[in-house]
KENUSE-727047 format. One record per residue (C-alpha): residue number from 1; x, y, z negated. Coordinates in steps of 0.001 Angstrom, whole numbers, plus 524288, in hexadecimal, padded with zeros to 5 digits. Each point is the difference from the previous one (the first is absolute). Example, Ala and Ser with C-alpha at 12.3 -4.5 7.8 and 13.67 -1.06 7.14 Angstrom:
<atoms>
<atom><num>1</num><east>8300C</east><north>7EE6C</north><up>7E188</up></atom>
<atom><num>2</num><east>8055A</east><north>80D70</north><up>80294</up></atom>
</atoms>
This chain:
<atoms>
<atom><num>1</num><east>86A96</east><north>7AC67</north><up>7F529</up></atom>
<atom><num>2</num><east>7F1C0</east><north>7FD1A</north><up>802EC</up></atom>
<atom><num>3</num><east>7FB33</east><north>80A6A</north><up>7F688</up></atom>
<atom><num>4</num><east>80932</east><north>80A05</north><up>805F0</up></atom>
<atom><num>5</num><east>7FAF3</east><north>7FCFD</north><up>80DA5</up></atom>
<atom><num>6</num><east>7F1BB</east><north>80117</north><up>7FBCF</up></atom>
<atom><num>7</num><east>80281</east><north>80CCE</north><up>7F8E8</up></atom>
<atom><num>8</num><east>806D5</east><north>8051B</north><up>80C32</up></atom>
<atom><num>9</num><east>7F3F7</east><north>7FC9B</north><up>8080F</up></atom>
<atom><num>10</num><east>7F750</east><north>8072E</north><up>7F64A</up></atom>
<atom><num>11</num><east>808B8</east><north>80C10</north><up>80072</up></atom>
<atom><num>12</num><east>8004A</east><north>7FF74</north><up>80ECF</up></atom>
<atom><num>13</num><east>7F122</east><north>7FF1A</north><up>80068</up></atom>
<atom><num>14</num><east>7FEFE</east><north>80BDF</north><up>7F71F</up></atom>
<atom><num>15</num><east>8095C</east><north>807A2</north><up>80895</up></atom>
<atom><num>16</num><east>7F838</east><north>7FC51</north><up>80C1B</up></atom>
<atom><num>17</num><east>7F3F5</east><north>80601</north><up>7F9B8</up></atom>
<atom><num>18</num><east>80705</east><north>80C6A</north><up>7FBEF</up></atom>
<atom><num>19</num><east>806B0</east><north>801B3</north><up>80D31</up></atom>
<atom><num>20</num><east>7F43A</east><north>7FCB8</north><up>80873</up></atom>
<atom><num>21</num><east>7FF94</east><north>80DB1</north><up>805BA</up></atom>
<atom><num>22</num><east>80E69</east><north>7FEF1</north><up>80398</up></atom>
<atom><num>23</num><east>80032</east><north>7F23F</north><up>805A3</up></atom>
<atom><num>24</num><east>7F256</east><north>800EC</north><up>8061B</up></atom>
<atom><num>25</num><east>7FDB6</east><north>7F1D2</north><up>7FC28</up></atom>
<atom><num>26</num><east>7F30F</east><north>7FCF4</north><up>7F986</up></atom>
<atom><num>27</num><east>80242</east><north>7FD26</north><up>7F19A</up></atom>
<atom><num>28</num><east>7F5F3</east><north>7F514</north><up>80025</up></atom>
<atom><num>29</num><east>807DD</east><north>7F8B1</north><up>80A44</up></atom>
<atom><num>30</num><east>80CE1</east><north>8015D</north><up>7F8D8</up></atom>
<atom><num>31</num><east>7FA9B</east><north>7FC31</north><up>7F2AE</up></atom>
<atom><num>32</num><east>7F8B8</east><north>7F43B</north><up>80579</up></atom>
<atom><num>33</num><east>80C0D</east><north>7FB8F</north><up>80776</up></atom>
<atom><num>34</num><east>80922</east><north>80167</north><up>7F463</up></atom>
<atom><num>35</num><east>7F600</east><north>7F99B</north><up>7F71E</up></atom>
<atom><num>36</num><east>7FF40</east><north>7F43E</north><up>8090E</up></atom>
<atom><num>37</num><east>80ED8</east><north>7FF1F</north><up>8001C</up></atom>
<atom><num>38</num><east>7FFEF</east><north>7FFFD</north><up>7F114</up></atom>
<atom><num>39</num><east>7F623</east><north>7F4E7</north><up>7FF06</up></atom>
<atom><num>40</num><east>806D9</east><north>7F800</north><up>80A72</up></atom>
<atom><num>41</num><east>80CC5</east><north>801CB</north><up>7F89D</up></atom>
<atom><num>42</num><east>7F999</east><north>7FB3B</north><up>7F371</up></atom>
<atom><num>43</num><east>7FADF</east><north>7F3DB</north><up>806CD</up></atom>
<atom><num>44</num><east>80D40</east><north>7FD12</north><up>8061A</up></atom>
<atom><num>45</num><east>80731</east><north>80200</north><up>7F321</up></atom>
<atom><num>46</num><east>7F641</east><north>7F835</north><up>7F7D6</up></atom>
<atom><num>47</num><east>8086E</east><north>7F3C3</north><up>800DA</up></atom>
<atom><num>48</num><east>7F5D7</east><north>7F62D</north><up>7FB54</up></atom>
<atom><num>49</num><east>7F1C0</east><north>7FC5C</north><up>80279</up></atom>
<atom><num>50</num><east>7FC4E</east><north>804AB</north><up>7F258</up></atom>
<atom><num>51</num><east>805C6</east><north>80D71</north><up>8024B</up></atom>
<atom><num>52</num><east>7F9D5</east><north>800AE</north><up>80D80</up></atom>
<atom><num>53</num><east>7F2C2</east><north>7FD18</north><up>7F9F8</up></atom>
<atom><num>54</num><east>80222</east><north>80AB7</north><up>7F5EC</up></atom>
<atom><num>55</num><east>803B0</east><north>809C4</north><up>80A94</up></atom>
<atom><num>56</num><east>7F3E3</east><north>7FBF9</north><up>807B1</up></atom>
<atom><num>57</num><east>7F754</east><north>8028E</north><up>7F436</up></atom>
<atom><num>58</num><east>80622</east><north>80D5B</north><up>7FE07</up></atom>
<atom><num>59</num><east>7FDEA</east><north>80319</north><up>80E66</up></atom>
<atom><num>60</num><east>7F1A7</east><north>7FC16</north><up>7FF43</up></atom>
<atom><num>61</num><east>7FE42</east><north>8089C</north><up>7F40F</up></atom>
<atom><num>62</num><east>8067D</east><north>80B58</north><up>8070A</up></atom>
<atom><num>63</num><east>7F768</east><north>7FE3D</north><up>80BF7</up></atom>
<atom><num>64</num><east>7F3D9</east><north>7FF71</north><up>7F76E</up></atom>
<atom><num>65</num><east>803CB</east><north>80CC6</north><up>7F98F</up></atom>
<atom><num>66</num><east>8021E</east><north>80677</north><up>80D3C</up></atom>
<atom><num>67</num><east>7F2F3</east><north>7FAD6</north><up>804F9</up></atom>
<atom><num>68</num><east>7F916</east><north>80524</north><up>7F3DA</up></atom>
<atom><num>69</num><east>805BE</east><north>80D80</north><up>801DF</up></atom>
<atom><num>70</num><east>7FCAE</east><north>80012</north><up>80E74</up></atom>
<atom><num>71</num><east>7F1E8</east><north>7FBD0</north><up>7FDAF</up></atom>
<atom><num>72</num><east>7FE35</east><north>80A33</north><up>7F55C</up></atom>
<atom><num>73</num><east>80572</east><north>80B03</north><up>8084E</up></atom>
<atom><num>74</num><east>7F836</east><north>7FBFB</north><up>80BFE</up></atom>
<atom><num>75</num><east>7F360</east><north>7FFFB</north><up>7F82B</up></atom>
<atom><num>76</num><east>80274</east><north>80DA3</north><up>7FA8C</up></atom>
<atom><num>77</num><east>803F0</east><north>80570</north><up>80D46</up></atom>
<atom><num>78</num><east>7F3E8</east><north>7F9F9</north><up>80652</up></atom>
<atom><num>79</num><east>7F739</east><north>805F3</north><up>7F59B</up></atom>
<atom><num>80</num><east>805B8</east><north>80D8E</north><up>801CE</up></atom>
<atom><num>81</num><east>7FF62</east><north>7FEB0</north><up>80ED7</up></atom>
<atom><num>82</num><east>7F193</east><north>7FC84</north><up>7FED8</up></atom>
<atom><num>83</num><east>7FD45</east><north>80BE9</north><up>7F78E</up></atom>
<atom><num>84</num><east>80764</east><north>80889</north><up>8099E</up></atom>
<atom><num>85</num><east>7F898</east><north>7FA57</north><up>80BA8</up></atom>
<atom><num>86</num><east>7F304</east><north>802FC</north><up>7F957</up></atom>
<atom><num>87</num><east>80459</east><north>80DF7</north><up>7FD9D</up></atom>
<atom><num>88</num><east>7FF3D</east><north>7FEEC</north><up>7F143</up></atom>
<atom><num>89</num><east>80DC3</east><north>80538</north><up>7FDF2</up></atom>
<atom><num>90</num><east>7FD38</east><north>80BD8</north><up>80890</up></atom>
<atom><num>91</num><east>7F398</east><north>802C2</north><up>7F84F</up></atom>
<atom><num>92</num><east>8077F</east><north>7FEBA</north><up>7F34C</up></atom>
<atom><num>93</num><east>80A43</east><north>8098B</north><up>804D1</up></atom>
<atom><num>94</num><east>7F5A9</east><north>809E3</north><up>803DB</up></atom>
<atom><num>95</num><east>7F9EA</east><north>7FF05</north><up>7F285</up></atom>
<atom><num>96</num><east>80CE7</east><north>80175</north><up>7F8CB</up></atom>
<atom><num>97</num><east>80683</east><north>80AF2</north><up>807A6</up></atom>
<atom><num>98</num><east>7F905</east><north>80D41</north><up>800A2</up></atom>
<atom><num>99</num><east>7FF7B</east><north>8085F</north><up>80C2E</up></atom>
<atom><num>100</num><east>807B0</east><north>80B56</north><up>7FA05</up></atom>
<atom><num>101</num><east>80B54</east><north>7FD5E</north><up>7F6E2</up></atom>
<atom><num>102</num><east>80D71</east><north>80554</north><up>7FD16</up></atom>
<atom><num>103</num><east>80BEA</east><north>7F901</north><up>80541</up></atom>
<atom><num>104</num><east>8049C</east><north>7FCCB</north><up>7F24B</up></atom>
<atom><num>105</num><east>7F30C</east><north>7F9E1</north><up>7FC3B</up></atom>
<atom><num>106</num><east>7FF92</east><north>7F8BE</north><up>80CED</up></atom>
<atom><num>107</num><east>80DA2</east><north>7FAB5</north><up>7FD58</up></atom>
<atom><num>108</num><east>7FBBD</east><north>7FAF9</north><up>7F2C3</up></atom>
<atom><num>109</num><east>7F397</east><north>7F9FC</north><up>8055D</up></atom>
<atom><num>110</num><east>806BD</east><north>7F936</north><up>80B53</up></atom>
<atom><num>111</num><east>80ADF</east><north>7FB02</north><up>7F739</up></atom>
<atom><num>112</num><east>7F69D</east><north>7FAA6</north><up>7F5CD</up></atom>
<atom><num>113</num><east>7F752</east><north>7FA34</north><up>80A94</up></atom>
<atom><num>114</num><east>80B94</east><north>7F8A7</north><up>805CE</up></atom>
<atom><num>115</num><east>80468</east><north>7FC07</north><up>7F263</up></atom>
<atom><num>116</num><east>7F2D2</east><north>7FA32</north><up>7FC32</up></atom>
<atom><num>117</num><east>7FDB2</east><north>7F9BE</north><up>80D49</up></atom>
<atom><num>118</num><east>80D31</east><north>7F939</north><up>7FFB0</up></atom>
<atom><num>119</num><east>7FC7E</east><north>7F93D</north><up>7F341</up></atom>
<atom><num>120</num><east>7F525</east><north>7F899</north><up>80705</up></atom>
<atom><num>121</num><east>8059B</east><north>7FEA8</north><up>80DBD</up></atom>
<atom><num>122</num><east>80D05</east><north>7FBEF</north><up>8058A</up></atom>
<atom><num>123</num><east>809C6</east><north>80AC8</north><up>802CF</up></atom>
<atom><num>124</num><east>7FE44</east><north>7FFBC</north><up>80EC3</up></atom>
<atom><num>125</num><east>7F133</east><north>80141</north><up>7FF77</up></atom>
<atom><num>126</num><east>8005E</east><north>80A95</north><up>7F58B</up></atom>
<atom><num>127</num><east>80A1E</east><north>807B9</north><up>807BF</up></atom>
<atom><num>128</num><east>7F870</east><north>7FF50</north><up>80CC4</up></atom>
<atom><num>129</num><east>7F327</east><north>803FC</north><up>7F9BA</up></atom>
<atom><num>130</num><east>80667</east><north>80B42</north><up>7F8A6</up></atom>
<atom><num>131</num><east>80768</east><north>804ED</north><up>80BE7</up></atom>
<atom><num>132</num><east>7F333</east><north>800A5</north><up>8079A</up></atom>
<atom><num>133</num><east>7FBD7</east><north>80A83</north><up>7F65B</up></atom>
<atom><num>134</num><east>80A7D</east><north>80919</north><up>80512</up></atom>
<atom><num>135</num><east>7F95A</east><north>800BC</north><up>80D4C</up></atom>
<atom><num>136</num><east>7F3C3</east><north>805A9</north><up>7F9BC</up></atom>
<atom><num>137</num><east>806C9</east><north>80BCD</north><up>7F9F5</up></atom>
<atom><num>138</num><east>80502</east><north>80C49</north><up>80689</up></atom>
<atom><num>139</num><east>80E3F</east><north>7FF66</north><up>7FBB5</up></atom>
<atom><num>140</num><east>80CA7</east><north>804B3</north><up>805E3</up></atom>
<atom><num>141</num><east>80A82</east><north>7F630</north><up>8039D</up></atom>
<atom><num>142</num><east>80854</east><north>8027B</north><up>7F3FD</up></atom>
<atom><num>143</num><east>7F4BB</east><north>7FE05</north><up>7F68D</up></atom>
<atom><num>144</num><east>7FB85</east><north>7F40B</north><up>8078D</up></atom>
<atom><num>145</num><east>80D87</east><north>7F9FA</north><up>7FE75</up></atom>
<atom><num>146</num><east>7FFFF</east><north>80307</north><up>7F17F</up></atom>
<atom><num>147</num><east>7F2E1</east><north>7F968</north><up>7FE54</up></atom>
<atom><num>148</num><east>804A5</east><north>7F423</north><up>807A8</up></atom>
<atom><num>149</num><east>80BB0</east><north>7FEB5</north><up>7F6DD</up></atom>
<atom><num>150</num><east>7F6FD</east><north>801B2</north><up>7F449</up></atom>
<atom><num>151</num><east>7F70E</east><north>7F544</north><up>8050C</up></atom>
<atom><num>152</num><east>80B3B</east><north>7F67B</north><up>801D4</up></atom>
<atom><num>153</num><east>804EC</east><north>802E7</north><up>7F249</up></atom>
<atom><num>154</num><east>7F25C</east><north>7FECE</north><up>7FA09</up></atom>
<atom><num>155</num><east>7FD17</east><north>7F338</north><up>806F0</up></atom>
<atom><num>156</num><east>80C96</east><north>7F9D2</north><up>7FB41</up></atom>
<atom><num>157</num><east>7FD9B</east><north>80532</north><up>7F245</up></atom>
<atom><num>158</num><east>7F20A</east><north>7FB27</north><up>7FF0E</up></atom>
<atom><num>159</num><east>80351</east><north>7F23E</north><up>80452</up></atom>
<atom><num>160</num><east>805D9</east><north>7FCE3</north><up>7F2B2</up></atom>
<atom><num>161</num><east>7F36D</east><north>80238</north><up>7F853</up></atom>
<atom><num>162</num><east>7F857</east><north>7F411</north><up>804BA</up></atom>
<atom><num>163</num><east>8033E</east><north>7F2F1</north><up>80643</up></atom>
<atom><num>164</num><east>7F7C9</east><north>803BD</north><up>80BD2</up></atom>
<atom><num>165</num><east>808D8</east><north>80B34</north><up>803C3</up></atom>
<atom><num>166</num><east>80D68</east><north>7FA31</north><up>80213</up></atom>
<atom><num>167</num><east>8059E</east><north>7F2C0</north><up>80386</up></atom>
<atom><num>168</num><east>80B1B</east><north>80132</north><up>7F63B</up></atom>
<atom><num>169</num><east>7F6A1</east><north>80342</north><up>7F4F1</up></atom>
<atom><num>170</num><east>7F788</east><north>7F456</north><up>803BE</up></atom>
<atom><num>171</num><east>80BC6</east><north>7F6EE</north><up>80018</up></atom>
<atom><num>172</num><east>80462</east><north>8049A</north><up>7F286</up></atom>
<atom><num>173</num><east>7F229</east><north>7FE48</north><up>7FAC4</up></atom>
<atom><num>174</num><east>7FE7A</east><north>7F24D</north><up>805A4</up></atom>
<atom><num>175</num><east>80D01</east><north>7FC4E</north><up>7F9C8</up></atom>
<atom><num>176</num><east>7FA5A</east><north>803B7</north><up>7F2BB</up></atom>
<atom><num>177</num><east>809B5</east><north>80AFA</north><up>7FD8C</up></atom>
<atom><num>178</num><east>7F5F8</east><north>80AC4</north><up>7FD6D</up></atom>
<atom><num>179</num><east>7F1C2</east><north>801B3</north><up>7FC53</up></atom>
<atom><num>180</num><east>7F5B8</east><north>8089F</north><up>80665</up></atom>
<atom><num>181</num><east>7FFD7</east><north>80908</north><up>7F42E</up></atom>
<atom><num>182</num><east>80EA0</east><north>80232</north><up>8015B</up></atom>
<atom><num>183</num><east>7FE7A</east><north>80342</north><up>80E69</up></atom>
<atom><num>184</num><east>7F505</east><north>809B4</north><up>7FD80</up></atom>
<atom><num>185</num><east>808D6</east><north>807B0</north><up>7F6CD</up></atom>
<atom><num>186</num><east>8090F</east><north>80286</north><up>80B92</up></atom>
<atom><num>187</num><east>7F521</east><north>807D8</north><up>80671</up></atom>
<atom><num>188</num><east>80294</east><north>80B21</north><up>7F661</up></atom>
<atom><num>189</num><east>80E27</east><north>80300</north><up>80407</up></atom>
<atom><num>190</num><east>7FC63</east><north>7FD45</north><up>80E31</up></atom>
<atom><num>191</num><east>7F512</east><north>80A19</north><up>7FF76</up></atom>
<atom><num>192</num><east>808B4</east><north>809FC</north><up>7F93D</up></atom>
<atom><num>193</num><east>80AD5</east><north>7FE68</north><up>80A11</up></atom>
<atom><num>194</num><east>7F67E</east><north>80162</north><up>80B68</up></atom>
<atom><num>195</num><east>7F9D4</east><north>80C12</north><up>7F9F5</up></atom>
<atom><num>196</num><east>80D57</east><north>8061C</north><up>7FDA8</up></atom>
<atom><num>197</num><east>8044B</east><north>7FD76</north><up>80DF5</up></atom>
<atom><num>198</num><east>7F347</east><north>805B5</north><up>8052D</up></atom>
<atom><num>199</num><east>80214</east><north>80C71</north><up>7F825</up></atom>
<atom><num>200</num><east>80E11</east><north>80149</north><up>804A1</up></atom>
<atom><num>201</num><east>7FC0B</east><north>7FE01</north><up>80E35</up></atom>
<atom><num>202</num><east>7F520</east><north>80A18</north><up>7FF04</up></atom>
<atom><num>203</num><east>80854</east><north>80B00</north><up>7FA82</up></atom>
<atom><num>204</num><east>7FE2D</east><north>80CD8</north><up>8073A</up></atom>
<atom><num>205</num><east>7F566</east><north>7F9C1</north><up>80857</up></atom>
<atom><num>206</num><east>7F556</east><north>808F8</north><up>804A6</up></atom>
<atom><num>207</num><east>7F1D4</east><north>7FD31</north><up>7FD24</up></atom>
<atom><num>208</num><east>7F89C</east><north>7F92C</north><up>80AC2</up></atom>
</atoms>
């Protein structure tokens, strides 16, 4: 009965994340609330001081893992924010992207830029920095939307290649499930998929 209830809470938390745009309830609030309910339930159902101590140790380990992830992400976001404030990212963009380029080549460059950046930064930071690029190019609304979709896809694809790019990848790595070499191999299919999507989005596009 207890296991069924805890699994139901986990499923409900997952649904709250998926349906965030429908319910308009922040997914962080729902997951934290349901997580607290799960731990409180475990403490209530422990039944003995020994089991309560075991649950407490598991809770401390869980909180330590969350704190480690939070500290790691905050440090990477702070580093990228510092580089952005000093204008280093803007200078890098100006060096990478030429003044005159075809739409297809621009698609490939933007997609690969977002892909590589997302391997070192969190998804939010990589997305924001990549989307800023769109304001520097003379594009129509349709092509701008295509590039925005490409950036989102590339950022989510690149996050699997290194532990710095995605929280889920970092959690799997810290649990000892994968090695860095195994993650780097995933960059190959991620790069191919981004390049393919960029080519498909740039079909029949006129040269800039």
